[in-house]
NUNUFI-937443 format. One record per atom (N, C-alpha, C, O): residue in one letter; x, z, y. Coordinates in steps of 0.1 Angstrom, whole numbers, plus 5000, padded with zeros to 4 digits. Example, Ala and Ser with C-alpha at 12.3 -4.5 7.8 and 13.67 -1.06 7.14 Angstrom:
BEGIN
A513250784943/A512350784955/A513250784967/A514250854967/S512850714978/S513750714989/S512950795000/S513450805011/
This chain:
BEGIN
M470986963287/M471786963299/M471086913311/M471086983322/G470286803310/G469486753321/G468386853325/G468186873337/R467786923316/R466787023319/R467387133327/R466787193336/R468587173323/R469287283329/R469587253344/R469487333353/L470087123346/L470387083359/L469187083368/L469287123380/I468087033363/I466787033370/I466387173374/I465987203385/E466487263364/E466087403367/E466987463377/E466487533386/E468287443377/E469187503386/E468987443400/E468987513410/E468687313401/E468387253414/E467187313421/E467287343432/F466087323413/F464887373419/F464887523421/F464287573431/M465687603413/M465787743416/M466587763428/M466387853436/A467587673431/A468387683443/A467687653455/A467887713466/S466787553454/S465987503466/S464787593469/S464187583480/S464387673459/S463087743461/S463287863471/S464287923472/P462187883479/P462287993488/P462388133481/P462788233487/L461988133468/L462088253460/L463588283458/L463988403458/S464388183455/S465788203451/S466688213464/S467688273463/S466188143474/S467088133486/S467088263494/S468088293501/G466088353492/G466088473498/G466488593489/G465588653483/A467788623489/A468288723480/A467788863484/A467688953477/N467388863497/N466788993502/N465389003500/N464689103504/A464788913492/A463288923489/A463188913474/A462888813468/P463389033467/P463289033452/P461889003447/P460889033454/V461788943436/V460488903430/V459889023423/V460589093415/L458689053426/L457989163420/L457589133405/L457389013402/P457389233397/P456889213383/P455489143384/P454689183392/A455289043375/A454088963376/A452889053370/A453089123359/H451789043376/H450589103371/H449789003362/H449988883364/W448989053354/W448188963345/W447388863353/W447088753349/R446888913365/R446088823374/R446988703379/R446388593382/D448288723380/D449088613384/D449188503374/D449288383377/F449188543361/F449188443350/F447888363350/F447888243348/V446788433353/V445488363354/V445488273366/V445088153365/A446088313377/A446088233389/A446988103386/A446687993392/L447988113378/L448787993375/L447987883368/L448387773369/T446887923361/T446087823354/T445087753363/T444387663358/K444987793376/K444087733385/K442587733379/K442087633377/P442087853377/P440787863370/P439687793377/P438787743370/R439687783391/R438587713397/R438587563394/R437587503392/V439787503394/V439887363391/V439587343376/V438987243372/M439887443368/M439687433353/M438187423350/M437787373340/T437387483358/T435887483356/T435387343353/T434587323344/L435787253362/L435287113361/L435887043349/L435186963342/V437087073346/V437787013334/V437087063321/V436786983313/V436787193321/V436187243309/V434787183307/V434287153296/F434087173318/F432687123318/F432686973313/F431786943304/T433486893318/T433486753314/T433986743299/T433486653292/G434886823295/G435286823281/G434186873272/G433986813261/L433386973277/L432287023269/L431186913268/L430586893257/C430986843279/C429986733278/C430386623269/C429486563262/G431686593269/G432186493259/G431886533245/G431586453236/L432086663242/L431886713229/L430386723225/L430086683214/L429586763235/L428086773232/L427486633231/L426486613223/A427986533238/A427386403238/A427886323226/A427286213222/A428886363219/A429386293207/A428486293196/A427786393193/P428386183188/P427486183176/P428186263165/P429386283165/G427386313156/G427886393145/G427786543148/G426986583157/H428486623140/H428286763141/H429686833140/H430586783133/I429886933148/I431087023147/I430587163146/I429687203153/H431287243138/H430887383137/H431087453150/H432087423157/P430087533154/P430187603167/P431487673170/P431987673181/V432087733160/V433387803162/V434487703165/V435287723174/L434487593158/L435487483160/L435287413173/L436187383180/G433987403177/G433687343190/G434187433201/G434687383211/F433887563200/F434387663210/F435987653211/F436487653221/T436587643199/T438087633199/T438587513206/T439587513213/A437887403204/A438287273210/A438187283225/A439087243232/I437087343230/I436987363245/I437987463250/I438587443261/L438287563242/L439287663246/L440687593247/L441387613256/C440987503238/C442187423238/C442287333250/C443387323257/I441187273254/I441187193266/I441487283278/I442187243287/A440887403279/A441087493290/A442587543290/A443187543301/L443087573279/L444487623278/L445487503282/L446487533289/G445187383277/G445987273281/G445987243296/G446987213302/A444787253302/A444687233316/A445387343324/A446087323334/G445287473319/G445987583325/G447487563324/G448187603333/A447987513312/A449387493310/A449887393320/A450987413326/A449187283322/A449587173331/A449687233345/A450587203353/A448687313349/A448587373362/A449787463365/A450387473375/A450187543354/A451287633355/A452587563357/A453487593365/L452787453350/L453987373351/L453987303365/L455087283370/N452887263370/N452787203383/N453287303393/N453987263403/Q452887423392/Q453287523402/Q454687563400/Q455387593410/W455187563388/W456687583386/W457487483394/W458387513400/W457087353392/W457787243398/W457687243413/W458687213420/E456487283418/E456187263433/E456287403440/E455687413451/A456987493435/A456987633441/A457487623456/A456987683465/D458587533458/D459087523472/D458087453481/D457987483493/I457387353475/I456387283483/I455187373487/I454687383498/D454687453477/D453587543479/D453887643490/D452987683497/A455187683491/A455487783501/A455387733515/A455287813525/K455287593517/K455187533530/K453787503534/K453487463545/M452787533525/M451387493527/M450587623528/M450687713520/K449787633538/K448987753541/K447987783529/K447887893525/R447387673523/R446387703513/R446987733499/R446287773490/T448387723498/T448987753485/T450087853486/T450687893476/A450387903498/A451487993501/A451288133494/A452188203491/S449988163491/S449788293484/S449788283469/S449488383462/R450088173463/R450188153449/R451288243444/R452188283451/P451288283431/P452288373425/P453688343428/P454488433431/L454088213427/L455588183429/L455988193443/L456888263447/P455388113452/P455788123466/P455588263473/P456288293482/A454688333467/A454388473473/A455388573467/A455488693472/G456288533458/G457288623452/G456788723442/G457388823440/R455688693435/R455088783426/R455488743411/R455188813402/M456288633410/M456588593396/M457888503397/M458088433407/E458688523387/E459888443386/E459588293382/E458588283374/R460288203387/R459988063383/R460188033368/R459387963362/Q461188103362/Q461388083348/Q460288133340/Q459988083329/T459688243344/T458488293337/T457388193337/T456688183327/A457088133349/A456088033350/A456387913340/A455487863334/L457587873340/L457987763331/L457787793317/L457187713309/H458187913312/H457987953298/H456587963295/H456087923284/F455788023304/F454388033302/F453687903301/F452887883291/G453987803309/G453387673309/G453787593296/G452887533290/V455087603292/V455487533280/V454887593268/V454387523259/G454887723267/G454287793256/G452787763254/G452387743243/L452087773265/L450687743265/L450387603261/L449387573254/S451187503265/S451087363261/S451187353246/S450287293240/F452187403241/F452387383226/F451287453218/F450787403209/F450887573223/F449887643216/F448587573216/F447887563206/S448187513228/S446887443229/S446887323220/S445887293214/V447987243220/V447987123212/V447987153197/V447187093190/I448787243193/I448787273178/I447487333174/I446987303163/L446887423182/L445587483178/L444587373177/L443687373168/M444587283187/M443587173187/M443687083174/M442687053168/G444987053171/G445186973159/G444687043146/G444186973137/M444987163145/M444687243133/M443187273132/M442587273121/A442487293144/A441087323144/A440187203143/A439087213137/T440587093149/T439686973149/T440386853142/T440286833130/N441186783149/N441886663144/N443086633153/N443186673164/W443986553148/W445286533155/W445086423166/W445986403174/L443986343165/L443786243176/L443386323189/L443886293199/A442486423187/A442186503199/A443386573204/A443586583216/A444286623195/A445486693199/A446486593206/A447086633216/A446486473201/A447386373208/A446886343222/A447786323231/V445586323224/V445086293237/V445286413247/V445586393258/L445186533241/L445486653249/L446886653253/L447186693265/T447786623244/T449186613247/T449486513258/T450286543268/V448886393257/V449086293267/V448586343281/V449186313291/S447486403281/S446886453294/S447886553301/S447986553313/I448386643293/I449386743299/I450586673304/I451086703315/L451186583296/L452386513300/L452186423312/L452986413320/F450986363312/F450686273323/F450686353336/F451186313346/Y449986463336/Y449786543348/Y451186603353/Y451386603365/V451986643344/V453186713347/V454286603351/V454886613362/F454486503343/F455586413345/F455186293354/F455986253363/I454086233351/I453686113358/I453186143372/I453586093382/Y452186243373/Y451686273386/Y452486373394/Y452986333405/T452786493389/T453486593396/T454886553400/T455286563411/I455686513390/I457086493392/I457386353398/I458286343407/W456686253393/W456986113397/W456186063409/W456786023419/L454886063408/L454085993418/L453886083430/L453986023441/K453486203429/K453086283441/K454086283452/K453686273464/P455386303449/P456386303461/P456786173465/P457586163475/R456286063459/R456885923462/R455885823468/R456385733475/T454685843465/T453685733470/T452385793474/T451885893469/A451785723484/A450485763489/A449385733479/A448285773481/Q449685643469/Q448785613459/Q448785713447/Q448285683436/N449485823449/N449685923438/N448385963431/N448285973419/I447385983439/I446086033434/I445285923427/I444485953418/V445585803430/V444885693424/V445285683409/V444485673400/I446585673407/I447085663393/I447085803387/I446685813375/G447485903394/G447486033388/G446186093385/G446086193377/G445086033390/G443786083387/G443386073372/G442486133367/A444185983365/A443885973351/A444086103343/A443386133333/A444986193349/A445186323342/A443986403340/A443786463330/G443086403351/G441886473350/G440686413343/G439686463342/A440986283339/A439886203333/A439886213318/A438986163311/F440886283312/F440986293297/F439986383290/F439586363279/P439586493297/P438786593289/P437586543282/P437386583270/P436686453287/P435586413279/P435986333267/P435386333257/V437186263268/V437686183257/V438186283246/V437986263234/I438786393250/I439286493241/I438086553234/I438086573222/G437086593242/G435886663236/G435186573226/G434786613215/W435086443229/W434486343220/W435286333207/W434786333196/A436586313209/A437486293197/A437486413188/A437686403176/A437386533194/A437386653186/A436186653176/A436386713165/V435086593180/V433886583171/V433986463161/V433786483149/T434386353166/T434186223159/T435486183152/T435486113142/G436686223158/G437986173153/G438286033157/G439185973152/D437485973167/D437785843172/D437385843187/D436885933192/I437685723193/I437285703207/I436585573208/I437085463205/T435385583213/T434485463215/T434185433229/T434785483238/A433185353232/A432985303245/A432485403255/A432985403266/L431585503251/L431085593260/L432185693266/L432185713278/P433085753257/P434085833263/P434985753272/P435585813282/V435285633269/V436085553278/V435385533291/V435985533302/A434085503291/A433285493303/A433285623312/A433385613324/L433185733305/L433285863312/L434685883318/L434785943329/F435685843311/F437085843316/F437185763329/F437785813339/M436585643329/M436685553341/M435885613352/M436285593364/L434785683349/L433985743360/L434885843368/L434885843380/I435485933360/I436286043366/I437485973373/I437886023384/F438085873367/F439285813373/F438985753387/F439785773396/F437885683388/F437485623401/F436785723411/F436785703423/W436285833405/W435785943414/W436886023421/W436586073432/T437986033414/T439086113420/T439586073434/T439686163442/P439785943437/P440285913450/P439385953462/P439886023471/P438085923462/P437285963473/P437086113473/P436986173484/H437086183461/H436986323461/H438186393467/H438086483476/F439386343463/F440586413467/F440886373482/F441386463489/W440686253486/W441086213499/W440086273509/W440486293521/A438886313506/A437986383515/A438686523518/A438586563529/L439186583507/L439886713509/L441186683518/L441486763527/A441886583514/A443186553521/A442986533536/A443886563544/L441786483540/L441586463555/L441586583563/L442086593574/F440986693557/F440986823565/F442086923561/F442087033567/V442986883553/V444186963550/V445486883552/V446486913546/K445386773559/K446486683560/K447686743567/K448886713564/T447486843576/T448586903582/T449486983572/T450686993574/D448787043562/D449487113551/D450387013544/D451587043542/Y449886893540/Y450686793533/Y451786743541/Y452886723536/A451486723554/A452586683563/A453686783564/A454886743564/A453386913565/A454387013566/A455187023554/A456387053554/A454586993542/A455287003529/A455986873526/A456786863516/G455786763534/G456486633531/G455886563520/G456586473513/I454586583517/I453886513506/I453286393512/I452486403521/P453586273506/P452986143512/P451586113508/P451286013503/M450686213512/M449286183509/M448786073519/M449286053530/L447786003515/L447285883523/L446985913538/L447485833546/P446386023541/P446086053555/P447386073563/P447486043575/V448386123557/V449686153563/V450486023565/V451085993576/V450485933555/V451285813555/V450585703563/V451185633571/S449285683560/S448585563566/S447585593576/S447085503583/G447285723579/G446385763589/G444985783584/G444585743573/E444185833593/E442785863589/E441885743588/E441085743579/V442085643596/V441185523596/V441385453582/V440385423576/V442585433577/V442885373564/V442285463553/V441685413544/T442485593554/T441985683544/T440385673543/T439885673532/R439785673554/R438285663554/R437785533548/R436785533541/R438485423551/R438185293545/R438385293530/R437585243523/Q439485363526/Q439785373511/Q438785453504/Q438385433493/I438285563511/I437285643505/I435985563502/I435385573491/L435585483512/L434385403510/L434685293499/L433785263491/F435785233499/F436185133489/F436085183475/F435485123466/Y436685303473/Y436685353459/Y435385413455/Y435085423444/T434585443465/T433185493462/T432385373456/T431585403447/F432585253461/F431885143455/F432385113441/F431585083432/I433685123439/I434185103425/I433585213416/I433285193405/M433585343421/M433085453413/M431585433410/M431185463399/A430885373419/A429385343417/A429285243405/A428385263397/V430085143404/V430085053393/V430385133380/V429685113370/A431385213380/A431785293368/A430585393364/A430385413352/A429985443374/A428885543371/A427685473365/A426985533356/L427385343369/L426285273363/L426585193351/L425685143344/A427885183348/A428285103336/A427685153323/A427285073315/P427585293320/P426985333308/P425585293306/P425085263295/V424885273317/V423485233316/V423385083313/V422685033305/V424185003320/V424284853318/V424684823304/V424184733298/L425584903299/L426084883285/L425284943274/L425584933263/H424085003279/H423185063269/H423785173261/H423385203250/L424685253268/L425285363261/L424485493264/L424685593257/T423685493275/T422885603279/T421485553282/T421285423282/G420585643285/G419185603287/G418785633302/G419585633311/A417385653303/A416785663316/A417185783324/A417285783336/I417385893317/I417686023324/I419086003331/I419186033343/Y420085963324/Y421385943330/Y421285833341/Y421885843351/G420585723338/G420485613347/G419885663360/G420385623371/T418785743360/T418185793372/T419185883380/T419285873392/A419785973372/A420786063379/A421885993385/A422386023396/A422385893378/A423485813383/A423085733396/A423885723405/L421885673395/L421485593406/L421285683419/L421685643430/V420485793417/V420185873429/V421485943434/V421785953446/G422186003424/G423386083428/G424485993435/G425086033444/T424585873430/T425585783436/T425185733449/T425985713458/A423885713451/A423385663464/A423685773475/A424085743486/I423485903471/I423786013480/I425286013483/I425686033495/F426086003473/F427485993474/F427985883484/F428785903493/A427385763482/A427785653490/A427385673505/A428085633514/A426185733507/A425685763520/A426685863527/A426985843539/M427185963520/M428086053526/M429485993528/M430086013539/A429885903519/A431185833521/A431085743533/A432085723540/F429885683535/F429685593547/F429785673560/F430385633570/Q429285803560/Q429385883571/Q430785923574/Q431285923586/V431585943564/V432985973566/V433685853571/V434585863580/Y433385733566/Y433985603571/Y433685583586/Y434585543593/L432485623590/L432185593604/L432885693614/L432985663626/R433385803609/R433985903617/R435385853622/R436085793614/R435685893634/R437085863639/R437585993645/R438585983653/E437086103641/E437386233647/E438686293640/E438686293628/S439686333647/S440886383641/S440986533642/S441986593638/D439986603649/D439986743650/D439686813637/D438486793632/P440586883631/P440386943618/P439187043618/P438487063608/A438887093630/A437787193631/A436387123630/A435387193629/R436386993631/R435086913632/R435086813620/R434586703622/M435486853609/M435486773597/M434286793588/M434386783576/A433086813594/A431886843586/A431586743575/A431386773564/P431586613579/P431186503569/P432186503557/P431786483546/E433486523560/E434486523550/E434386643540/E434486633528/K434086753546/K433886873538/K432586863529/K432586913518/R431586803535/R430286783528/R430486693516/R430086713505/L431286583518/L431586493508/L432386553497/L432086533485/F433386633500/F434186693490/F433386793482/F433486793469/K432586873488/K431686973480/K430686903472/K430486933460/Y430086793477/Y429086723470/Y429686643458/Y429086633448/S430886593460/S431486523449/S431686603437/S431586553425/I431886733438/I431986823427/I430686843420/I430486833408/L429586863428/L428286873423/L427886743416/L427186743405/Y428286633422/Y427886503416/Y428386483402/Y427686433393/L429686523400/L430286513386/L429486603376/L429286563365/F429186723381/F428486813372/F427086753368/F426686753357/L426486693378/L425086633377/L425186523366/L424386513357/L426086423368/L426186313359/L426586343345/L425986293336/F427486433344/F427886473330/F426886553323/F426686543311/G426186633331/G425086713325/G423986613320/G423386633310/A423686513328/A422686413325/A423086333312/A422186293304/V424386303310/V424886233298/V424486313286/V423986263276/V424686443286/V424386533275/V422886533272/V422486513260/V422086553282/V420586553280/V420086423275/V419286413266/D420686313281/D420286183277/D420586153262/D419786103255/R421786183258/R422186163244/R421386243234/R421086203223/W421086373238/W420286453229/W418886403227/W418286403216/L418286343238/L416986283237/L416986153229/L415986123222/L418086083230/L418185963222/L418485983208/L418185893199/A418986103204/A419486123190/A418286133181/A418386153169/
């Protein structure tokens, strides 16, 4: 009954349903792919793969591929459910208005069924192919992203991305658990790295798309607290992220290759974050330091996780 009321409420408030004169077109297969946010999924899959490759022990290549596929499918399912829930919000934002739901290329119910079905399939396949600990962590990651971040935190608090960032930090833990059947210090350290990386990464983006969030009524930090506070928080979380990045070295979980990559990569990250902190420019057309930090932050995570794998293989 509760699910039906929620569905009716959001179908009623959606721009798709409010315009009876704007029929929804039949969904193309590309629209289902778009629901999974493939560009975002790339980093999720890569960190999950690194967790799997860095884990001690051996997993059959077919099962390893299946585990990574399940991580990708789980991430895609969470993204589809996120877009189902936020269809009305996406319609108000320039950068999301062309997505399948706000653009009228897909029924909301179709997106809901697709997301739920993909969630169950990814979890069950993960459990059968590897182990049920990996499947359980995958389940938690999907539920966390949909219910804790999307439904609860995002529309209510400017700290949404701080807590909600945990949803994107699970893949290396899942990849590790798929091989070993347990969770030890290194996957936890990698989880914490992504967790503290998320706020400076996402707030750099939020600074130059804050008008979109304001238009949609989403309480992102730049909208609620202003640019000065956001820039200060980016620098603050960069320092915490630096501690998390160097923790695997201090704890002797990794060696010199990762240590060098973490030291150099984090120093560059911190320098860029400091440039963002020094800026007081509010003109969206002149957000070069913010855009550089956002783009580099993605490269940074690829660099560090790749270094983890190389380092672990040389230590093996």
